[in-house]
C-alpha positions in Angstrom: -67.6 -47.3 -246.9 -67.4 -51.0 -246.2 -66.0 -51.5 -242.7 -63.3 -54.0 -242.0 -65.4 -55.8 -239.4 -68.2 -56.7 -241.9 -68.7 -59.9 -243.7 -68.5 -58.9 -247.4 -69.6 -61.3 -250.2 -68.4 -60.5 -253.7 -70.6 -62.2 -256.2 -69.7 -63.6 -259.5 -66.4 -62.1 -260.8 -64.0 -64.0 -263.0 -61.3 -64.9 -260.4 -57.8 -65.0 -261.9 -54.9 -66.3 -259.8 -51.9 -67.7 -261.7 -50.2 -68.9 -258.6 -53.1 -71.2 -257.7 -54.2 -71.9 -261.3 -57.6 -70.3 -260.9 -59.5 -68.8 -263.8 -63.3 -69.1 -263.4 -66.3 -67.3 -262.1 -66.5 -67.6 -258.3 -67.9 -65.9 -255.2 -65.5 -64.6 -252.6 -66.5 -64.1 -248.9 -64.4 -61.8 -246.8 -64.3 -61.8 -243.0 -62.4 -58.8 -241.8 -58.9 -58.7 -243.2 -59.0 -62.3 -244.6 -60.6 -64.3 -247.3 -63.0 -66.7 -245.5 -64.4 -68.8 -248.4 -64.3 -69.1 -252.1 -66.8 -71.0 -254.2 -70.0 -71.1 -256.3 -73.3 -69.9 -255.0 -72.1 -68.6 -251.7 -74.5 -66.9 -249.3 -74.1 -65.6 -245.7 -76.9 -63.9 -243.8 -75.9 -60.4 -242.8 -73.1 -60.2 -245.4 -72.8 -57.1 -247.5 -73.1 -58.1 -251.1 -70.8 -56.5 -253.8 -72.2 -57.4 -257.2 -69.2 -58.1 -259.5 -70.6 -60.2 -262.4 -68.8 -59.3 -265.7 -65.8 -58.1 -263.8 -62.4 -59.6 -263.0 -61.0 -60.2 -259.6 -57.3 -60.9 -259.2 -54.6 -60.5 -256.5 -53.6 -57.0 -255.5 -51.0 -55.4 -257.7 -47.5 -54.9 -256.3 -45.4 -52.0 -257.6 -41.6 -52.6 -257.2 -40.7 -49.1 -258.2 -42.5 -45.9 -257.3 -41.4 -42.4 -256.3 -43.8 -41.4 -253.5 -41.7 -38.2 -252.8 -43.0 -36.4 -249.7 -40.5 -35.0 -247.1 -38.9 -32.1 -249.1 -40.7 -32.7 -252.3 -44.4 -32.7 -251.2 -45.2 -30.4 -254.1 -44.6 -33.4 -256.4 -46.3 -36.1 -254.4 -47.0 -37.2 -250.8 -47.6 -40.6 -249.2 -51.2 -39.5 -248.8 -51.7 -38.7 -252.5 -49.4 -41.3 -253.9 -50.8 -44.3 -252.0 -54.4 -43.3 -253.0 -53.3 -43.0 -256.6 -51.9 -46.5 -256.2 -55.2 -47.8 -254.9 -57.0 -46.2 -257.8 -54.6 -48.1 -260.1 -55.2 -51.4 -258.4 -52.0 -51.6 -256.3 -52.3 -52.9 -252.8 -48.5 -52.8 -252.1 -46.0 -50.2 -253.2 -42.2 -50.0 -252.9 -40.9 -46.5 -252.6 -37.6 -45.3 -254.1 -35.2 -43.6 -251.7 -34.2 -40.6 -253.9 -36.3 -38.4 -251.6 -35.2 -35.0 -250.3 -33.4 -35.7 -248.0 -32.5 -39.2 -249.4 -33.3 -42.3 -247.3 -29.6 -43.0 -246.4 -29.7 -43.1 -242.6 -31.9 -44.6 -239.9 -32.9 -41.1 -238.8 -34.3 -40.0 -242.2 -35.9 -43.5 -242.5 -37.7 -43.0 -239.2 -39.2 -39.6 -240.4 -40.4 -41.2 -243.6 -41.9 -44.2 -241.8 -43.9 -41.8 -239.6 -45.4 -40.4 -242.7 -46.3 -43.9 -243.9 -47.9 -44.8 -240.6 -50.0 -41.7 -240.7 -51.0 -41.3 -244.3 -50.7 -44.5 -246.3 -53.9 -46.1 -247.8 -52.1 -49.2 -249.1 -49.1 -51.2 -247.8 -46.0 -49.2 -248.4 -42.4 -50.5 -248.2 -39.2 -48.8 -249.2 -35.8 -49.2 -250.5 -32.9 -47.3 -248.9 -29.9 -45.8 -250.5 -26.9 -47.9 -251.4 -24.6 -44.9 -250.9 -24.7 -41.8 -248.7 -26.5 -39.1 -250.5 -26.7 -41.4 -253.6 -23.3 -40.0 -254.5 -21.6 -43.4 -255.0 -18.7 -42.6 -252.7 -19.5 -44.2 -249.3 -21.9 -47.0 -248.4 -24.9 -46.1 -246.3 -25.5 -48.2 -243.1 -27.1 -51.0 -245.2 -26.8 -53.7 -242.6 -28.5 -51.6 -239.9 -31.3 -50.4 -242.2 -31.9 -53.8 -243.7 -33.2 -55.0 -240.4 -36.2 -52.6 -240.6 -39.4 -54.5 -241.6 -40.4 -51.8 -244.1 -37.0 -52.0 -245.9 -37.0 -54.5 -248.8 -33.9 -53.5 -250.7 -31.3 -50.8 -251.5 -30.8 -48.7 -254.6 -29.3 -45.4 -255.7 -32.2 -45.2 -258.2 -31.9 -42.1 -260.4 -28.1 -42.8 -260.5 -26.2 -46.0 -261.2 -23.7 -47.3 -258.7 -20.7 -46.1 -260.8 -18.0 -47.5 -258.5 -17.3 -51.1 -259.2 -15.8 -51.4 -255.7 -18.8 -49.9 -254.0 -21.2 -52.2 -256.0 -19.1 -55.2 -255.0 -19.3 -54.3 -251.3 -23.1 -53.8 -251.6 -23.5 -57.3 -253.1 -21.3 -58.8 -250.4 -23.6 -57.3 -247.8 -26.5 -58.8 -249.7 -24.8 -62.2 -249.6 -24.5 -61.9 -245.8 -27.9 -60.3 -245.0 -30.2 -61.2 -247.9 -31.0 -57.6 -248.7 -31.9 -57.0 -252.3 -29.5 -54.8 -254.2 -31.3 -52.9 -257.1 -29.2 -51.0 -259.7 -30.3 -48.3 -262.0 -28.1 -49.3 -265.0 -28.3 -46.1 -266.8 -26.0 -43.1 -267.1 -25.9 -40.3 -269.6 -25.8 -36.6 -270.2 -29.5 -36.3 -271.0 -32.1 -37.8 -273.3 -32.6 -36.2 -276.7 -36.0 -36.1 -278.4 -34.6 -38.4 -281.1 -31.7 -40.7 -281.3 -31.8 -41.9 -277.7 -29.4 -44.8 -278.5 -26.7 -42.5 -277.0 -27.8 -44.1 -273.7 -25.6 -47.2 -274.4 -24.5 -47.4 -270.8 -27.4 -49.7 -269.8 -25.9 -52.9 -271.2 -22.5 -51.9 -269.9 -23.7 -51.6 -266.3 -25.8 -54.8 -266.7 -22.7 -56.7 -267.8 -20.6 -55.3 -265.0 -23.3 -56.0 -262.3 -23.7 -59.6 -263.6 -20.0 -60.2 -263.4 -19.9 -58.9 -259.8 -22.9 -61.1 -258.9 -21.0 -64.2 -260.2 -18.1 -63.3 -257.9 -20.0 -62.3 -254.8 -23.4 -64.0 -254.7 -26.2 -62.0 -253.2 -29.5 -60.8 -254.7 -29.4 -58.5 -257.7 -32.3 -56.7 -259.3 -32.0 -54.6 -262.5 -34.4 -51.7 -262.7 -36.4 -50.5 -265.8 -34.6 -52.6 -268.4 -35.2 -51.0 -271.8 -32.7 -52.5 -274.4 -32.4 -55.7 -276.4 -28.7 -55.8 -275.7 -29.4 -55.9 -271.9 -32.0 -58.6 -272.3 -29.4 -60.9 -274.1 -27.1 -60.5 -271.1 -29.8 -61.2 -268.6 -31.0 -64.2 -270.5 -27.5 -65.7 -270.6 -27.1 -65.1 -266.8 -30.3 -66.8 -266.0 -29.4 -69.8 -268.2 -26.2 -70.1 -266.1 -28.3 -70.0 -262.9 -27.4 -66.6 -261.6 -29.9 -65.1 -259.1 -30.8 -62.0 -261.0 -34.2 -60.5 -261.6 -35.3 -57.5 -263.6 -38.2 -55.2 -264.4 -39.5 -53.0 -267.2 -42.2 -50.4 -267.3 -45.5 -49.9 -269.2 -44.1 -46.9 -271.1 -41.1 -48.8 -272.4 -43.5 -51.6 -273.5 -45.9 -49.3 -275.3 -44.1 -46.1 -276.5 -41.0 -45.7 -278.6 -38.7 -42.8 -279.4 -39.5 -40.3 -282.2 -43.2 -40.0 -281.5 -42.9 -36.3 -280.6 -44.7 -36.6 -277.2 -42.8 -33.7 -275.6 -41.3 -33.3 -272.1 -43.9 -35.6 -270.5 -42.2 -38.5 -272.4 -38.8 -37.5 -271.1 -37.8 -40.4 -269.0 -34.7 -42.2 -267.8 -34.0 -44.7 -269.3 -35.3 -43.0 -272.5 -37.9 -44.5 -274.8 -36.2 -46.8 -277.3 -36.8 -47.9 -280.9 -39.3 -50.4 -282.2 -36.8 -53.2 -282.1 -36.2 -52.7 -278.4 -39.9 -52.5 -277.7 -40.5 -55.8 -279.5 -37.7 -57.4 -277.7 -39.1 -56.3 -274.3 -42.5 -57.7 -275.2 -41.0 -61.0 -276.2 -38.9 -61.2 -273.0 -42.1 -60.9 -271.0 -43.5 -64.0 -272.6 -40.2 -65.9 -272.3 -39.9 -65.1 -268.6 -36.7 -63.1 -269.0 -38.4 -60.1 -267.5 -39.7 -60.8 -264.0 -41.9 -57.8 -263.3 -43.7 -54.8 -264.8 -43.1 -51.8 -262.5 -44.5 -48.3 -263.0 -41.4 -46.2 -262.1 -44.1 -43.7 -261.1 -42.2 -40.4 -261.1 -44.5 -37.4 -260.5 -43.4 -33.8 -261.1 -45.2 -30.5 -260.9 -46.7 -29.0 -264.1 -44.3 -26.1 -263.8 -41.3 -28.4 -263.8 -42.4 -30.3 -266.9 -43.2 -27.0 -268.7 -39.6 -25.8 -268.7 -39.0 -27.4 -272.2 -37.2 -30.5 -273.2 -33.7 -29.7 -272.0 -34.7 -28.4 -268.6 -37.6 -30.6 -267.7 -37.0 -33.4 -265.2 -37.1 -37.1 -266.1 -40.2 -39.1 -265.2 -43.7 -40.2 -266.0 -46.6 -40.3 -263.5 -47.9 -43.8 -264.0 -49.1 -45.7 -261.0 -52.8 -44.7 -261.5 -52.9 -45.9 -265.1 -50.4 -48.7 -265.5 -52.9 -51.5 -265.2 -55.4 -50.2 -267.8 -52.5 -49.3 -270.1 -51.0 -52.8 -270.0 -54.4 -54.4 -270.3 -55.6 -52.3 -273.2 -52.3 -52.2 -275.1 -50.9 -55.7 -274.5 -53.6 -58.1 -273.2 -56.5 -57.1 -275.5 -54.1 -57.2 -278.5 -53.0 -60.7 -277.6 -49.4 -59.6 -276.9 -49.7 -60.8 -273.3 -52.0 -63.3 -271.6 -54.2 -62.1 -268.8 -52.6 -64.5 -266.3 -49.1 -63.4 -267.4 -50.1 -59.8 -266.7 -51.3 -60.6 -263.2 -48.2 -62.6 -262.4 -45.9 -59.8 -263.7 -47.7 -57.0 -261.9 -48.6 -58.8 -258.6 -47.1 -62.1 -257.5 -43.7 -62.0 -259.1 -42.9 -58.5 -257.8 -43.9 -59.7 -254.3 -41.5 -62.6 -254.5 -38.7 -60.3 -255.6 -39.2 -58.0 -252.6 -39.4 -61.0 -250.3 -43.0 -60.9 -249.1 -45.8 -63.4 -249.3 -47.4 -63.0 -252.8 -51.0 -61.9 -252.8 -53.4 -64.8 -253.6 -57.1 -65.5 -253.8 -57.2 -68.3 -251.3 -59.1 -69.1 -248.1 -57.3 -67.7 -245.2 -55.1 -65.3 -247.2 -55.0 -61.6 -246.6 -57.8 -59.9 -248.6 -55.6 -57.8 -250.9 -57.1 -57.8 -254.4 -58.4 -55.7 -257.2 -61.7 -55.9 -259.1 -61.2 -54.8 -262.7 -63.9 -53.9 -265.2 -62.7 -54.9 -268.7 -65.6 -53.3 -270.5 -65.3 -49.7 -269.4 -64.1 -47.4 -272.2 -62.6 -44.1 -271.1 -60.3 -41.3 -272.1 -57.2 -40.5 -270.0 -57.3 -36.9 -268.8 -54.3 -35.8 -266.7 -56.4 -33.4 -264.6 -58.6 -36.3 -263.5 -55.7 -38.1 -261.9 -55.6 -38.1 -258.1 -51.8 -38.1 -258.1 -50.2 -34.7 -257.9 -48.2 -35.7 -260.9 -50.1 -35.0 -264.1 -47.1 -35.6 -266.2 -48.2 -38.4 -268.6 -47.5 -38.8 -272.3 -50.7 -40.8 -272.6 -53.0 -37.8 -272.3 -56.1 -38.2 -274.5 -55.6 -41.9 -275.0 -58.7 -44.0 -275.3 -58.5 -47.0 -273.0 -60.6 -50.1 -272.4 -60.7 -51.4 -268.8 -60.5 -49.7 -265.5 -60.1 -50.4 -261.8 -63.5 -50.8 -260.2 -62.5 -51.7 -256.6 -59.3 -52.2 -254.6 -59.4 -54.0 -251.3 -56.5 -53.8 -248.8 -56.7 -56.2 -245.8 -60.5 -56.5 -246.4 -61.1 -52.7 -246.6 -62.5 -51.2 -249.8 -60.1 -48.3 -250.5 -61.7 -47.9 -253.9 -65.2 -49.0 -254.7 -67.2 -48.4 -257.9 -64.2 -46.6 -259.3 -64.0 -44.0 -256.5 -61.9 -43.6 -253.3 -63.9 -44.3 -250.2 -62.0 -41.9 -248.0 
């Protein structure tokens, strides 16, 4: 393993940083946790050399939406396994969702969860906390108190929408006062069906309501895993009027569509949509209507997903494969430019959560991923490090894979393998 105290010289990758307008072959010299120098033909005596010619180097990915479980659901995922799966996927920063067991709705539970992060996390891990106590939508959690914690970057009842208009209004008013990001899961329904998933029409209804409240209260609103053309129209109109709203979508909503017969591993909330919605999502990426691609990593045990369609829980395990999926399915097919992908999966999510975006710049924190665009491989669920093997992409042939992930100058992944 490369130690943090070493000088590390990465030779010859194609460096891509949309924020700085960089897209060319360069050498990158690390000194501890920081990038010391960037340029052509660099050499330093005593530096450990990492040969990266033919590969791409770009800022570490930032996942706005991941379920790292732990606490009472460690059979599904833990901070230890989830953060290492994230590193294998090129993510250097992850935002956890608070629908843990127990939910992150009090300073006491938050403290227990933070201790797990301190002990076990391999990448930078932040979290959102619950908007309401127990995610029941009846009583606000102590948002103002929890928002002062440096690891808290927002609040959501993810898994449930905030059904009460009054409660959502109060949350946005707190956001206006404190700056905390309020993220809503604009989806409600009795359950996804294998076909005909348009019965989940609640998404645009919640989007419309939330945007109306935002106009009245101010604050910061983020709409999670947007999946429908009708929702995008509303968000586009809001942005044109200058409302401070951001939104995300997921790799699976950009790639898959309903009716493909993929079984319970494709049961997800919001459900997979039709081809028209998928095309609208892809177009919205290019237009800048969608601000981020987030994994909505939702690991479940094999036994839970084997219960059959009606009884299986919602969710896809995706943090380990999101980057190669987006690259293979969108970038190599000219549906998304490489620099757009990096922005949507790294720098834009960081800005939404209110942290300094990763960048390949002298003096910046050395958080980055090295990606090999030539590797061809077959996705086998049992080879995933995550405890969640529940992926509808099993057996898919992909081009491109994470070769290395550096977090504060430490190689968490090198040559495609975890270093510890």
